[in-house]
C-alpha positions as CSV (number, residue, x, y, z in Angstrom):
1,M,-2.6,-4.1,0.2
2,V,0.2,-3.2,-2.1
3,V,1.6,0.3,-2.1
4,T,4.9,2.0,-2.8
5,A,7.1,3.0,0.1
6,V,6.1,6.6,0.0
7,F,2.5,5.7,0.6
8,E,3.1,3.0,3.3
9,N,1.8,5.2,6.2
10,L,-1.2,6.4,4.2
11,G,-2.0,2.8,3.4
12,R,-1.8,1.8,7.0
13,T,-4.0,4.8,8.0
14,A,-6.6,3.9,5.4
15,A,-6.7,0.3,6.5
16,R,-7.2,1.3,10.1
17,A,-9.9,3.8,9.1
18,Q,-11.8,1.1,7.2
19,G,-11.6,-1.2,10.2
20,Y,-8.6,-3.4,9.1
21,P,-5.8,-2.3,11.4
22,E,-4.0,-5.6,10.9
23,L,-4.3,-5.7,7.1
24,P,-1.1,-7.0,5.6
25,L,0.8,-4.4,3.6
26,L,3.5,-4.9,1.0
27,A,5.5,-1.7,0.3
28,L,7.4,-1.7,-3.0
29,P,10.1,0.8,-4.1
30,H,8.9,4.3,-5.1
31,P,8.3,5.3,-7.8
32,M,7.3,2.4,-9.9
33,E,5.9,4.1,-13.0
34,S,9.2,5.6,-14.1
35,R,11.1,2.3,-13.9
36,P,11.8,0.3,-17.0
37,E,9.5,-2.6,-17.5
38,A,12.3,-5.1,-17.0
39,E,13.0,-3.6,-13.6
40,V,9.4,-3.7,-12.5
41,R,9.2,-7.3,-13.6
42,A,12.3,-8.1,-11.6
43,I,10.9,-6.4,-8.5
44,A,7.6,-8.4,-9.0
45,R,9.5,-11.6,-9.2
46,Q,11.6,-10.8,-6.1
47,R,8.6,-9.9,-4.0
48,F,6.1,-12.4,-5.3
49,D,6.5,-15.0,-2.6
50,E,6.2,-12.3,0.1
51,L,3.0,-11.1,-1.5
52,I,1.5,-14.6,-1.6
53,G,2.6,-15.1,2.1
54,L,0.7,-11.9,3.0
55,I,-2.4,-13.0,1.1
56,A,-2.3,-16.3,2.8
57,E,-2.0,-14.8,6.4
58,E,-5.0,-15.0,8.6
59,V,-5.9,-11.5,9.8
């Protein structure tokens, strides 16, 4: 699950409530929508490998 930092606890709570307490979660900086596109792309590039690693994890 990908969330912004402000919603990290909510994301974990939702995952637990749906029966996925160990669901990998990637928290990005908050807010994202007000950042310039170039900055969002830079964050995406910086965190891409981490995201792929989380997707590849066995839960």
